[in-house]
DRENPA-3360 file (N, C-alpha, C; in nm, 2 decimals, always signed):
BEGIN
1 = MKEQKIAN = +0.09/-0.11/+0.00/+0.01/+0.00/+0.00/+0.09/+0.13/-0.01 ~ +0.05/+0.23/-0.08/+0.12/+0.35/-0.08/+0.11/+0.42/+0.06 ~ +0.19/+0.53/+0.07/+0.18/+0.60/+0.18/+0.05/+0.68/+0.19 ~ -0.01/+0.66/+0.32/-0.14/+0.71/+0.34/-0.13/+0.88/+0.34 ~ -0.21/+0.94/+0.30/-0.23/+1.09/+0.30/-0.36/+1.14/+0.33 ~ -0.39/+1.26/+0.37/-0.52/+1.30/+0.40/-0.60/+1.30/+0.28 ~ -0.73/+1.24/+0.29/-0.81/+1.23/+0.18/-0.95/+1.27/+0.23 ~ -1.04/+1.32/+0.14/-1.17/+1.36/+0.17/-1.27/+1.23/+0.13;
9 = LKSIIDQL = -1.33/+1.19/+0.23/-1.43/+1.06/+0.21/-1.53/+1.09/+0.11 ~ -1.60/+1.22/+0.14/-1.72/+1.25/+0.06/-1.67/+1.26/-0.10 ~ -1.56/+1.32/-0.11/-1.51/+1.35/-0.25/-1.49/+1.22/-0.32 ~ -1.44/+1.12/-0.25/-1.41/+0.99/-0.30/-1.55/+0.93/-0.34 ~ -1.66/+0.93/-0.27/-1.78/+0.88/-0.29/-1.84/+0.95/-0.41 ~ -1.83/+1.09/-0.40/-1.89/+1.17/-0.51/-1.83/+1.13/-0.66 ~ -1.70/+1.12/-0.66/-1.62/+1.09/-0.78/-1.67/+0.95/-0.84 ~ -1.68/+0.85/-0.73/-1.72/+0.72/-0.78/-1.86/+0.71/-0.84;
17 = VEKKSGEY = -1.96/+0.80/-0.78/-2.08/+0.81/-0.84/-2.09/+0.85/-0.98 ~ -2.01/+0.98/-1.00/-2.00/+1.04/-1.12/-1.93/+0.95/-1.23 ~ -1.83/+0.88/-1.18/-1.77/+0.78/-1.28/-1.85/+0.66/-1.33 ~ -1.91/+0.60/-1.21/-2.00/+0.49/-1.24/-2.12/+0.51/-1.32 ~ -2.17/+0.63/-1.30/-2.29/+0.67/-1.38/-2.27/+0.69/-1.52 ~ -2.15/+0.73/-1.56/-2.08/+0.74/-1.70/-2.07/+0.61/-1.75 ~ -2.00/+0.52/-1.67/-1.96/+0.39/-1.73/-2.08/+0.30/-1.76 ~ -2.19/+0.32/-1.68/-2.31/+0.23/-1.69/-2.43/+0.31/-1.74;
25 = AEKKINLV = -2.42/+0.43/-1.82/-2.51/+0.50/-1.86/-2.64/+0.42/-1.96 ~ -2.56/+0.33/-2.04/-2.65/+0.24/-2.12/-2.75/+0.15/-2.04 ~ -2.71/+0.11/-1.92/-2.79/+0.03/-1.85/-2.89/+0.11/-1.75 ~ -2.88/+0.25/-1.76/-2.99/+0.32/-1.71/-3.00/+0.30/-1.55 ~ -2.87/+0.30/-1.49/-2.87/+0.28/-1.35/-2.86/+0.41/-1.28 ~ -2.96/+0.42/-1.19/-2.96/+0.57/-1.12/-2.87/+0.57/-0.99 ~ -2.76/+0.61/-0.98/-2.68/+0.61/-0.86/-2.70/+0.72/-0.77 ~ -2.74/+0.71/-0.65/-2.76/+0.80/-0.55/-2.67/+0.79/-0.43;
33 = SNVFVLNN = -2.61/+0.89/-0.37/-2.51/+0.88/-0.27/-2.56/+0.96/-0.15 ~ -2.54/+0.91/-0.03/-2.55/+0.99/+0.10/-2.43/+0.98/+0.18 ~ -2.39/+1.09/+0.24/-2.28/+1.09/+0.33/-2.31/+1.14/+0.46 ~ -2.31/+1.06/+0.56/-2.34/+1.12/+0.69/-2.21/+1.10/+0.79 ~ -2.12/+1.18/+0.78/-2.02/+1.17/+0.86/-1.97/+1.31/+0.94 ~ -1.90/+1.29/+1.06/-1.85/+1.40/+1.12/-1.69/+1.43/+1.08 ~ -1.63/+1.31/+1.07/-1.49/+1.32/+1.03/-1.47/+1.29/+0.89 ~ -1.48/+1.38/+0.80/-1.48/+1.37/+0.66/-1.33/+1.35/+0.61;
41 = MVFLDADE = -1.23/+1.40/+0.67/-1.09/+1.41/+0.64/-1.02/+1.30/+0.71 ~ -0.97/+1.20/+0.64/-0.89/+1.09/+0.72/-0.76/+1.06/+0.64 ~ -0.67/+0.98/+0.71/-0.56/+0.93/+0.65/-0.58/+0.81/+0.57 ~ -0.57/+0.79/+0.44/-0.57/+0.67/+0.36/-0.51/+0.67/+0.23 ~ -0.51/+0.56/+0.17/-0.45/+0.55/+0.03/-0.58/+0.56/-0.06 ~ -0.60/+0.69/-0.10/-0.72/+0.72/-0.18/-0.74/+0.63/-0.31 ~ -0.63/+0.61/-0.38/-0.65/+0.54/-0.49/-0.69/+0.39/-0.46 ~ -0.64/+0.32/-0.36/-0.66/+0.19/-0.32/-0.81/+0.19/-0.27;
49 = ADKMLSLI = -0.85/+0.28/-0.20/-0.99/+0.29/-0.17/-1.08/+0.30/-0.27 ~ -1.05/+0.38/-0.37/-1.13/+0.40/-0.49/-1.14/+0.26/-0.56 ~ -1.03/+0.20/-0.58/-1.03/+0.07/-0.66/-1.11/-0.04/-0.58 ~ -1.10/-0.05/-0.45/-1.17/-0.15/-0.36/-1.33/-0.12/-0.37 ~ -1.38/+0.01/-0.36/-1.51/+0.03/-0.36/-1.57/+0.02/-0.51 ~ -1.49/+0.06/-0.61/-1.52/+0.04/-0.75/-1.55/-0.10/-0.77 ~ -1.47/-0.20/-0.73/-1.48/-0.34/-0.77/-1.63/-0.39/-0.70 ~ -1.66/-0.34/-0.57/-1.77/-0.39/-0.52/-1.90/-0.33/-0.60;
57 = IDYVIGVT = -1.89/-0.21/-0.62/-1.99/-0.13/-0.70/-2.02/-0.21/-0.84 ~ -1.90/-0.23/-0.91/-1.91/-0.30/-1.03/-1.99/-0.44/-1.02 ~ -1.96/-0.51/-0.92/-2.02/-0.64/-0.91/-2.17/-0.62/-0.88 ~ -2.21/-0.53/-0.79/-2.36/-0.50/-0.77/-2.42/-0.46/-0.89 ~ -2.37/-0.37/-0.96/-2.43/-0.32/-1.08/-2.44/-0.43/-1.19 ~ -2.34/-0.53/-1.19/-2.35/-0.64/-1.28/-2.46/-0.74/-1.26 ~ -2.51/-0.74/-1.13/-2.62/-0.83/-1.10/-2.75/-0.76/-1.08 ~ -2.75/-0.62/-1.13/-2.86/-0.54/-1.11/-2.94/-0.53/-1.24;
65 = NTESTLLL = -3.07/-0.54/-1.24/-3.13/-0.52/-1.37/-3.13/-0.39/-1.42 ~ -3.16/-0.35/-1.56/-3.16/-0.22/-1.61/-3.27/-0.13/-1.54 ~ -3.24/-0.01/-1.55/-3.33/+0.10/-1.51/-3.37/+0.07/-1.36 ~ -3.26/+0.06/-1.27/-3.28/+0.02/-1.13/-3.21/+0.14/-1.06 ~ -3.22/+0.15/-0.94/-3.16/+0.24/-0.85/-3.05/+0.18/-0.76 ~ -2.94/+0.23/-0.75/-2.84/+0.20/-0.64/-2.82/+0.31/-0.54 ~ -2.83/+0.29/-0.42/-2.81/+0.38/-0.32/-2.68/+0.35/-0.24 ~ -2.59/+0.45/-0.25/-2.46/+0.44/-0.18/-2.47/+0.53/-0.05;
73 = TLKQSAST = -2.44/+0.46/+0.06/-2.44/+0.54/+0.18/-2.33/+0.52/+0.27 ~ -2.27/+0.63/+0.31/-2.16/+0.63/+0.41/-2.19/+0.69/+0.54 ~ -2.18/+0.61/+0.63/-2.22/+0.65/+0.78/-2.10/+0.64/+0.87 ~ -2.09/+0.74/+0.96/-1.98/+0.70/+1.06/-2.03/+0.63/+1.19 ~ -1.97/+0.54/+1.22/-2.01/+0.46/+1.35/-1.92/+0.48/+1.47 ~ -1.97/+0.43/+1.58/-1.88/+0.44/+1.70/-1.75/+0.38/+1.70 ~ -1.65/+0.44/+1.74/-1.51/+0.39/+1.73/-1.46/+0.38/+1.88 ~ -1.39/+0.26/+1.89/-1.32/+0.23/+2.03/-1.19/+0.30/+2.04;
81 = NADFASYE = -1.14/+0.35/+1.93/-1.01/+0.42/+1.93/-1.03/+0.54/+1.91 ~ -0.98/+0.64/+1.99/-1.01/+0.78/+1.97/-0.94/+0.84/+1.86 ~ -0.82/+0.77/+1.82/-0.75/+0.83/+1.71/-0.80/+0.80/+1.57 ~ -0.89/+0.69/+1.57/-0.96/+0.65/+1.44/-1.10/+0.65/+1.43 ~ -1.15/+0.68/+1.31/-1.29/+0.70/+1.29/-1.34/+0.57/+1.22 ~ -1.44/+0.52/+1.26/-1.50/+0.40/+1.20/-1.62/+0.44/+1.11 ~ -1.63/+0.36/+1.01/-1.74/+0.39/+0.90/-1.81/+0.26/+0.84 ~ -1.93/+0.28/+0.80/-2.01/+0.17/+0.74/-2.06/+0.23/+0.60;
89 = FSIRSNDV = -2.00/+0.15/+0.49/-2.04/+0.19/+0.36/-2.13/+0.08/+0.30 ~ -2.25/+0.10/+0.27/-2.34/+0.02/+0.21/-2.37/+0.05/+0.06 ~ -2.40/-0.05/-0.02/-2.45/-0.04/-0.15/-2.57/-0.10/-0.17 ~ -2.70/-0.05/-0.20/-2.81/-0.12/-0.20/-2.88/-0.11/-0.33 ~ -2.92/-0.23/-0.39/-2.98/-0.22/-0.53/-3.12/-0.28/-0.51 ~ -3.22/-0.22/-0.57/-3.36/-0.26/-0.54/-3.41/-0.37/-0.64 ~ -3.33/-0.41/-0.73/-3.37/-0.50/-0.84/-3.26/-0.58/-0.89 ~ -3.23/-0.70/-0.84/-3.12/-0.79/-0.87/-3.17/-0.94/-0.92;
97 = CIEDADFK = -3.08/-0.98/-0.99/-3.10/-1.11/-1.07/-3.05/-1.23/-1.00 ~ -3.02/-1.22/-0.87/-2.96/-1.33/-0.80/-3.02/-1.36/-0.67 ~ -3.00/-1.47/-0.62/-3.05/-1.51/-0.48/-2.94/-1.49/-0.38 ~ -2.99/-1.50/-0.25/-2.90/-1.48/-0.14/-2.78/-1.58/-0.15 ~ -2.81/-1.70/-0.17/-2.71/-1.79/-0.17/-2.61/-1.78/-0.27 ~ -2.65/-1.72/-0.40/-2.56/-1.69/-0.50/-2.45/-1.57/-0.45 ~ -2.53/-1.48/-0.38/-2.44/-1.37/-0.33/-2.33/-1.42/-0.24 ~ -2.38/-1.50/-0.14/-2.28/-1.55/-0.03/-2.17/-1.62/-0.10;
105 = QAVASDDK = -2.20/-1.71/-0.21/-2.10/-1.78/-0.29/-2.01/-1.68/-0.35 ~ -2.06/-1.57/-0.42/-1.99/-1.47/-0.48/-1.88/-1.40/-0.39 ~ -1.92/-1.38/-0.27/-1.83/-1.31/-0.18/-1.71/-1.39/-0.16 ~ -1.71/-1.52/-0.16/-1.61/-1.62/-0.14/-1.53/-1.65/-0.28 ~ -1.60/-1.63/-0.39/-1.52/-1.67/-0.51/-1.53/-1.58/-0.63 ~ -1.62/-1.47/-0.62/-1.61/-1.39/-0.75/-1.49/-1.31/-0.75 ~ -1.42/-1.29/-0.87/-1.29/-1.22/-0.87/-1.30/-1.09/-0.82 ~ -1.40/-1.00/-0.86/-1.41/-0.86/-0.82/-1.42/-0.86/-0.66;
113 = LVSAKEML = -1.50/-0.93/-0.61/-1.53/-0.93/-0.46/-1.41/-0.99/-0.38 ~ -1.35/-1.10/-0.45/-1.22/-1.14/-0.38/-1.12/-1.05/-0.37 ~ -1.10/-0.98/-0.49/-0.99/-0.87/-0.50/-1.02/-0.76/-0.41 ~ -1.16/-0.72/-0.40/-1.19/-0.62/-0.31/-1.17/-0.65/-0.15 ~ -1.19/-0.77/-0.11/-1.17/-0.82/+0.02/-1.01/-0.82/+0.05 ~ -0.94/-0.85/-0.04/-0.80/-0.84/-0.03/-0.75/-0.70/+0.01 ~ -0.80/-0.61/-0.08/-0.78/-0.46/-0.05/-0.83/-0.42/+0.08 ~ -0.94/-0.46/+0.11/-1.00/-0.43/+0.23/-0.94/-0.48/+0.35;
121 = NKFGGSLT = -0.87/-0.60/+0.34/-0.79/-0.63/+0.46/-0.68/-0.54/+0.50 ~ -0.63/-0.48/+0.41/-0.52/-0.37/+0.43/-0.57/-0.26/+0.53 ~ -0.71/-0.23/+0.50/-0.77/-0.14/+0.60/-0.82/-0.19/+0.71 ~ -0.80/-0.32/+0.73/-0.85/-0.39/+0.86/-1.02/-0.40/+0.86 ~ -1.07/-0.40/+0.73/-1.21/-0.39/+0.72/-1.28/-0.53/+0.69 ~ -1.42/-0.53/+0.66/-1.49/-0.65/+0.64/-1.58/-0.62/+0.53 ~ -1.64/-0.73/+0.46/-1.73/-0.72/+0.35/-1.86/-0.83/+0.38 ~ -1.97/-0.78/+0.41/-2.09/-0.86/+0.43/-2.20/-0.82/+0.35;
129 = GEVNVKGL = -2.31/-0.89/+0.35/-2.43/-0.85/+0.28/-2.53/-0.96/+0.26 ~ -2.65/-0.93/+0.19/-2.75/-1.03/+0.18/-2.83/-0.98/+0.07 ~ -2.92/-1.08/+0.02/-3.03/-1.06/-0.08/-3.15/-1.09/+0.00 ~ -3.24/-0.99/-0.01/-3.38/-1.02/+0.05/-3.49/-0.97/-0.04 ~ -3.60/-0.96/+0.01/-3.72/-0.91/-0.08/-3.71/-0.77/-0.13 ~ -3.62/-0.69/-0.05/-3.60/-0.55/-0.09/-3.48/-0.54/-0.18 ~ -3.42/-0.65/-0.22/-3.31/-0.63/-0.32/-3.17/-0.69/-0.24 ~ -3.06/-0.62/-0.29/-2.93/-0.65/-0.25/-2.85/-0.54/-0.16;
137 = IAQVNFAF = -2.80/-0.57/-0.06/-2.72/-0.48/+0.02/-2.59/-0.54/+0.05 ~ -2.49/-0.47/+0.00/-2.34/-0.51/+0.04/-2.29/-0.40/+0.14 ~ -2.23/-0.45/+0.23/-2.18/-0.36/+0.34/-2.04/-0.37/+0.37 ~ -1.96/-0.26/+0.37/-1.83/-0.26/+0.40/-1.80/-0.18/+0.53 ~ -1.72/-0.23/+0.63/-1.69/-0.16/+0.75/-1.55/-0.15/+0.75 ~ -1.50/-0.03/+0.78/-1.36/+0.00/+0.79/-1.34/+0.12/+0.88 ~ -1.21/+0.15/+0.94/-1.16/+0.25/+1.00/-1.04/+0.32/+0.95 ~ -1.03/+0.45/+0.97/-0.91/+0.53/+0.92/-0.87/+0.63/+1.03;
145 = KREERTEN = -0.74/+0.66/+1.04/-0.69/+0.76/+1.14/-0.76/+0.89/+1.10 ~ -0.81/+0.95/+1.20/-0.87/+1.09/+1.19/-0.77/+1.20/+1.16 ~ -0.81/+1.29/+1.08/-0.74/+1.43/+1.07/-0.76/+1.50/+1.19 ~ -0.66/+1.55/+1.27/-0.69/+1.61/+1.39/-0.76/+1.73/+1.40 ~ -0.73/+1.81/+1.29/-0.80/+1.95/+1.31/-0.93/+1.95/+1.25 ~ -1.03/+1.94/+1.35/-1.17/+1.92/+1.33/-1.24/+2.03/+1.23 ~ -1.17/+2.15/+1.23/-1.22/+2.24/+1.14/-1.20/+2.21/+1.01 ~ -1.10/+2.12/+0.97/-1.10/+2.08/+0.82/-1.18/+1.97/+0.79;
153 = NMSSLEMQ = -1.26/+1.91/+0.88/-1.35/+1.81/+0.85/-1.48/+1.86/+0.82 ~ -1.53/+1.97/+0.88/-1.66/+2.03/+0.85/-1.64/+2.18/+0.85 ~ -1.66/+2.26/+0.75/-1.63/+2.40/+0.76/-1.73/+2.46/+0.85 ~ -1.70/+2.59/+0.91/-1.78/+2.66/+0.98/-1.92/+2.67/+0.92 ~ -1.92/+2.72/+0.79/-2.05/+2.73/+0.72/-2.13/+2.60/+0.71 ~ -2.06/+2.48/+0.69/-2.15/+2.38/+0.68/-2.20/+2.33/+0.81 ~ -2.12/+2.35/+0.93/-2.17/+2.32/+1.06/-2.30/+2.41/+1.10 ~ -2.28/+2.55/+1.05/-2.39/+2.62/+1.07/-2.53/+2.57/+1.01;
161 = IQKGIKEI = -2.51/+2.53/+0.87/-2.62/+2.49/+0.79/-2.67/+2.35/+0.86 ~ -2.59/+2.27/+0.90/-2.64/+2.16/+0.97/-2.72/+2.18/+1.10 ~ -2.68/+2.27/+1.17/-2.74/+2.32/+1.29/-2.87/+2.38/+1.26 ~ -2.87/+2.47/+1.17/-2.99/+2.53/+1.14/-3.09/+2.43/+1.07 ~ -3.06/+2.34/+1.01/-3.15/+2.23/+0.95/-3.21/+2.15/+1.06 ~ -3.14/+2.11/+1.16/-3.18/+2.03/+1.27/-3.27/+2.11/+1.37 ~ -3.24/+2.23/+1.38/-3.34/+2.31/+1.45/-3.48/+2.32/+1.39 ~ -3.48/+2.35/+1.26/-3.60/+2.35/+1.19/-3.67/+2.19/+1.19;
169 = ANGKTILV = -3.59/+2.10/+1.17/-3.66/+1.96/+1.16/-3.71/+1.92/+1.32 ~ -3.65/+1.97/+1.42/-3.68/+1.93/+1.55/-3.84/+1.93/+1.58 ~ -3.91/+1.81/+1.59/-4.04/+1.80/+1.64/-4.14/+1.80/+1.51 ~ -4.09/+1.81/+1.39/-4.18/+1.82/+1.28/-4.19/+1.68/+1.21 ~ -4.29/+1.65/+1.16/-4.32/+1.53/+1.09/-4.36/+1.54/+0.95 ~ -4.29/+1.46/+0.86/-4.31/+1.45/+0.73/-4.37/+1.34/+0.67 ~ -4.47/+1.34/+0.59/-4.52/+1.22/+0.52/-4.47/+1.21/+0.37 ~ -4.41/+1.10/+0.37/-4.34/+1.06/+0.22/-4.44/+0.97/+0.15;
177 = VEDNELNE = -4.48/+1.02/+0.03/-4.57/+0.94/-0.06/-4.48/+0.89/-0.17 ~ -4.44/+0.76/-0.18/-4.35/+0.72/-0.26/-4.37/+0.57/-0.29 ~ -4.40/+0.52/-0.42/-4.42/+0.38/-0.45/-4.31/+0.30/-0.46 ~ -4.18/+0.37/-0.49/-4.06/+0.28/-0.50/-4.00/+0.27/-0.36 ~ -3.97/+0.14/-0.32/-3.92/+0.11/-0.18/-3.79/+0.17/-0.16 ~ -3.70/+0.17/-0.25/-3.58/+0.22/-0.23/-3.57/+0.37/-0.22 ~ -3.64/+0.44/-0.31/-3.66/+0.58/-0.30/-3.72/+0.63/-0.16 ~ -3.82/+0.54/-0.12/-3.87/+0.56/+0.02/-3.77/+0.57/+0.12;
185 = ELAREVLT = -3.69/+0.45/+0.11/-3.58/+0.43/+0.21/-3.48/+0.55/+0.22 ~ -3.46/+0.59/+0.09/-3.36/+0.70/+0.08/-3.42/+0.83/+0.13 ~ -3.54/+0.87/+0.11/-3.59/+0.99/+0.16/-3.60/+0.98/+0.32 ~ -3.65/+0.86/+0.37/-3.65/+0.83/+0.52/-3.53/+0.86/+0.58 ~ -3.42/+0.80/+0.52/-3.29/+0.81/+0.57/-3.24/+0.95/+0.58 ~ -3.24/+1.02/+0.48/-3.19/+1.15/+0.46/-3.27/+1.24/+0.57 ~ -3.40/+1.24/+0.58/-3.49/+1.32/+0.66/-3.46/+1.28/+0.81 ~ -3.45/+1.16/+0.85/-3.44/+1.11/+0.98/-3.30/+1.15/+1.03;
193 = EVGFNVEA = -3.21/+1.15/+0.94/-3.07/+1.19/+0.98/-3.06/+1.33/+1.04 ~ -3.14/+1.42/+0.99/-3.13/+1.55/+1.04/-3.24/+1.58/+1.15 ~ -3.33/+1.50/+1.19/-3.41/+1.49/+1.29/-3.56/+1.50/+1.27 ~ -3.60/+1.50/+1.14/-3.76/+1.48/+1.11/-3.80/+1.35/+1.16 ~ -3.94/+1.36/+1.20/-4.02/+1.24/+1.22/-4.07/+1.20/+1.08 ~ -4.06/+1.07/+1.04/-4.10/+1.05/+0.90/-4.20/+0.93/+0.91 ~ -4.31/+0.95/+0.83/-4.41/+0.84/+0.81/-4.42/+0.83/+0.66 ~ -4.43/+0.71/+0.60/-4.44/+0.68/+0.46/-4.55/+0.59/+0.42;
201 = VNSGADAI = -4.59/+0.62/+0.30/-4.70/+0.53/+0.24/-4.65/+0.52/+0.09 ~ -4.71/+0.42/+0.02/-4.66/+0.39/-0.11/-4.78/+0.41/-0.21 ~ -4.88/+0.47/-0.19/-4.99/+0.50/-0.29/-5.05/+0.63/-0.26 ~ -5.11/+0.68/-0.36/-5.20/+0.80/-0.35/-5.31/+0.77/-0.25 ~ -5.39/+0.67/-0.27/-5.49/+0.63/-0.18/-5.46/+0.62/-0.04 ~ -5.35/+0.55/-0.01/-5.30/+0.55/+0.13/-5.27/+0.68/+0.19 ~ -5.21/+0.77/+0.10/-5.19/+0.90/+0.15/-5.31/+0.98/+0.19 ~ -5.42/+0.96/+0.11/-5.54/+1.03/+0.16/-5.61/+0.98/+0.29;
209 = DIIKEKPE = -5.58/+0.84/+0.29/-5.64/+0.77/+0.41/-5.56/+0.82/+0.54 ~ -5.43/+0.81/+0.53/-5.36/+0.85/+0.65/-5.38/+0.99/+0.70 ~ -5.39/+1.09/+0.60/-5.40/+1.23/+0.63/-5.54/+1.24/+0.70 ~ -5.64/+1.16/+0.65/-5.78/+1.18/+0.71/-5.78/+1.11/+0.86 ~ -5.69/+1.00/+0.86/-5.70/+0.94/+1.01/-5.62/+1.02/+1.12 ~ -5.51/+1.09/+1.08/-5.43/+1.16/+1.17/-5.51/+1.28/+1.22 ~ -5.48/+1.34/+1.34/-5.54/+1.46/+1.39/-5.49/+1.59/+1.31 ~ -5.58/+1.69/+1.31/-5.54/+1.82/+1.25/-5.40/+1.86/+1.29;
217 = GYFDLVLM = -5.33/+1.91/+1.19/-5.20/+1.95/+1.22/-5.08/+1.85/+1.24 ~ -5.12/+1.72/+1.22/-5.02/+1.61/+1.25/-4.90/+1.62/+1.16 ~ -4.92/+1.64/+1.03/-4.81/+1.65/+0.94/-4.78/+1.78/+0.90 ~ -4.65/+1.83/+0.91/-4.60/+1.95/+0.87/-4.57/+1.97/+0.74 ~ -4.55/+1.86/+0.65/-4.51/+1.87/+0.52/-4.54/+1.73/+0.46 ~ -4.58/+1.72/+0.33/-4.60/+1.60/+0.25/-4.51/+1.60/+0.12 ~ -4.42/+1.50/+0.12/-4.34/+1.50/+0.00/-4.42/+1.40/-0.10 ~ -4.46/+1.45/-0.20/-4.55/+1.37/-0.29/-4.48/+1.32/-0.43;
225 = DIVMPEMD = -4.45/+1.19/-0.45/-4.41/+1.14/-0.57/-4.52/+1.16/-0.68 ~ -4.47/+1.20/-0.79/-4.56/+1.23/-0.91/-4.60/+1.10/-0.98 ~ -4.51/+1.02/-1.02/-4.54/+0.91/-1.10/-4.57/+0.78/-1.01 ~ -4.69/+0.75/-0.99/-4.73/+0.64/-0.92/-4.84/+0.56/-0.99 ~ -4.85/+0.43/-0.98/-4.96/+0.35/-1.04/-5.10/+0.38/-0.99 ~ -5.20/+0.37/-1.05/-5.35/+0.38/-1.02/-5.37/+0.53/-0.99 ~ -5.31/+0.60/-0.91/-5.33/+0.75/-0.88/-5.20/+0.83/-0.88 ~ -5.18/+0.92/-0.97/-5.05/+1.00/-0.97/-5.05/+1.11/-0.86;
233 = GYTTTTLI = -4.95/+1.18/-0.84/-4.94/+1.26/-0.74/-5.02/+1.39/-0.76 ~ -5.03/+1.43/-0.88/-5.13/+1.55/-0.91/-5.28/+1.52/-0.85 ~ -5.32/+1.41/-0.90/-5.45/+1.36/-0.86/-5.47/+1.35/-0.73 ~ -5.38/+1.28/-0.66/-5.38/+1.26/-0.50/-5.39/+1.40/-0.44 ~ -5.30/+1.49/-0.48/-5.29/+1.63/-0.42/-5.43/+1.70/-0.43 ~ -5.49/+1.69/-0.54/-5.61/+1.75/-0.57/-5.72/+1.70/-0.49 ~ -5.72/+1.56/-0.46/-5.82/+1.50/-0.36/-5.79/+1.53/-0.23 ~ -5.66/+1.55/-0.18/-5.63/+1.59/-0.04/-5.68/+1.73/-0.02;
241 = RGIDRPDI = -5.66/+1.82/-0.12/-5.71/+1.95/-0.10/-5.86/+1.96/-0.09 ~ -5.93/+1.86/-0.14/-6.07/+1.85/-0.13/-6.14/+1.81/+0.01 ~ -6.05/+1.76/+0.09/-6.08/+1.69/+0.23/-6.14/+1.83/+0.30 ~ -6.25/+1.81/+0.37/-6.32/+1.92/+0.44/-6.27/+1.93/+0.59 ~ -6.15/+2.01/+0.60/-6.08/+2.02/+0.72/-6.00/+2.14/+0.72 ~ -6.01/+2.22/+0.82/-5.94/+2.36/+0.80/-5.78/+2.35/+0.78 ~ -5.72/+2.24/+0.84/-5.57/+2.24/+0.83/-5.53/+2.20/+0.70 ~ -5.62/+2.14/+0.62/-5.56/+2.07/+0.49/-5.53/+2.18/+0.40;
249 = QKLTIVAL = -5.60/+2.29/+0.39/-5.56/+2.40/+0.30/-5.43/+2.46/+0.33 ~ -5.39/+2.46/+0.45/-5.26/+2.51/+0.49/-5.14/+2.41/+0.49 ~ -5.17/+2.29/+0.48/-5.08/+2.18/+0.46/-4.98/+2.20/+0.34 ~ -4.86/+2.20/+0.37/-4.75/+2.22/+0.28/-4.73/+2.08/+0.20 ~ -4.75/+2.08/+0.07/-4.74/+1.96/-0.01/-4.64/+1.98/-0.13 ~ -4.53/+1.93/-0.14/-4.42/+1.94/-0.22/-4.40/+1.82/-0.32 ~ -4.39/+1.84/-0.44/-4.37/+1.74/-0.54/-4.24/+1.69/-0.52 ~ -4.21/+1.55/-0.53/-4.10/+1.49/-0.53/-4.08/+1.41/-0.66;
257 = SSNAMDID = -4.00/+1.46/-0.75/-4.00/+1.39/-0.88/-3.87/+1.41/-0.95 ~ -3.84/+1.32/-1.05/-3.72/+1.33/-1.12/-3.73/+1.42/-1.24 ~ -3.86/+1.45/-1.26/-3.90/+1.55/-1.37/-3.89/+1.69/-1.32 ~ -3.80/+1.78/-1.37/-3.78/+1.91/-1.32/-3.80/+2.01/-1.42 ~ -3.88/+1.98/-1.52/-3.90/+2.08/-1.63/-4.01/+2.18/-1.58 ~ -4.01/+2.29/-1.65/-4.11/+2.40/-1.62/-4.26/+2.34/-1.61 ~ -4.29/+2.26/-1.72/-4.43/+2.20/-1.73/-4.46/+2.12/-1.61 ~ -4.37/+2.06/-1.56/-4.40/+1.96/-1.44/-4.42/+2.04/-1.31;
265 = KQLAFESG = -4.34/+2.17/-1.30/-4.37/+2.25/-1.19/-4.49/+2.32/-1.20 ~ -4.53/+2.36/-1.32/-4.66/+2.43/-1.34/-4.79/+2.33/-1.29 ~ -4.77/+2.21/-1.34/-4.86/+2.10/-1.32/-4.88/+2.08/-1.16 ~ -4.76/+2.09/-1.09/-4.76/+2.07/-0.95/-4.84/+2.17/-0.88 ~ -4.82/+2.30/-0.93/-4.89/+2.41/-0.87/-5.03/+2.42/-0.89 ~ -5.06/+2.37/-1.03/-5.21/+2.38/-1.05/-5.29/+2.25/-0.98 ~ -5.22/+2.17/-0.94/-5.29/+2.06/-0.86/-5.30/+2.09/-0.71 ~ -5.24/+2.19/-0.67/-5.26/+2.23/-0.53/-5.13/+2.22/-0.45;
273 = MNGHVAKP = -5.02/+2.19/-0.52/-4.88/+2.17/-0.44/-4.83/+2.32/-0.41 ~ -4.73/+2.31/-0.32/-4.68/+2.44/-0.28/-4.53/+2.45/-0.35 ~ -4.48/+2.35/-0.41/-4.34/+2.36/-0.46/-4.30/+2.23/-0.53 ~ -4.18/+2.22/-0.55/-4.13/+2.10/-0.65/-3.98/+2.08/-0.59 ~ -3.95/+1.96/-0.56/-3.81/+1.92/-0.53/-3.77/+1.81/-0.62 ~ -3.65/+1.82/-0.68/-3.62/+1.72/-0.78/-3.54/+1.59/-0.69 ~ -3.56/+1.49/-0.75/-3.47/+1.37/-0.69/-3.33/+1.36/-0.76 ~ -3.24/+1.32/-0.68/-3.24/+1.27/-0.54/-3.27/+1.40/-0.43;
281 = LDVKKVVQ = -3.33/+1.35/-0.34/-3.37/+1.45/-0.23/-3.26/+1.53/-0.18 ~ -3.29/+1.64/-0.18/-3.18/+1.74/-0.12/-3.25/+1.81/+0.01 ~ -3.21/+1.77/+0.12/-3.28/+1.82/+0.25/-3.27/+1.96/+0.27 ~ -3.18/+2.04/+0.21/-3.16/+2.18/+0.23/-3.27/+2.24/+0.16 ~ -3.32/+2.18/+0.05/-3.44/+2.24/-0.04/-3.58/+2.21/+0.03 ~ -3.56/+2.09/+0.10/-3.70/+2.06/+0.17/-3.73/+2.16/+0.29 ~ -3.62/+2.18/+0.37/-3.65/+2.28/+0.47/-3.68/+2.42/+0.44 ~ -3.66/+2.46/+0.32/-3.70/+2.59/+0.28/-3.85/+2.61/+0.28;
289 = YLK = -3.92/+2.50/+0.27/-4.07/+2.51/+0.28/-4.13/+2.49/+0.41 ~ -4.04/+2.49/+0.51/-4.07/+2.49/+0.66/-4.03/+2.60/+0.75 ~ -3.96/+2.71/+0.68/-3.91/+2.82/+0.75/-4.01/+2.92/+0.78;
% end
């Protein structure tokens, strides 16, 4: 392994997403990343880390069906060594063509995964995972020496933004209406990480039912997927606005969609929505509707 230097973990993940999105453009794989860390700057061999994670991502994409979503998440976990920061990196695919037994065998014998594990051993890490009804999740655990100057890990401005978001999120409940399980999980993860209470349903009909069932003012905001079977987000919003209850007219409903053209935003407003947020979900844009 080459000499370890200070590297930015978020930059490594962001660059991987950009690179793999280009490599697998024809397969129409949607790569989404989330990074939840306090210590972003650590000592490591960045090239080796990039190669190791690339191999695992390549394997997962290889067993993922076309037009699917991959969610890459980096979280910082508790560390028993004050000089080191521990991390959990997971890759989740919502539509794969293998069974759990196949994946377990691949971890032991697939060239990409075996090579990745050999590299991972240099970091003192491990690779685990499973295939279940929600898809495939591959999980990497490793630890790196922290960069001592905490001000280099998160800028003063970033810390102020995070603090402001958490103050806004405190005590507020968001309803996520999303028919895709992985997209729902992504939204839930991003929102709960900053302090929101989150409830979720996977259809327009269920959204109407839960809003009727909950007491007035229960939800502070609704994130409404647009493209859903049976009842789309526009129709759902129109029907919600028709509920005879005083708080419904004040309820903030925001479109959550990969469509971000002017006509989509216009349709959102015409159906009774208050705004539009493009996927993947950016929590900073969500909180703008709660200030």
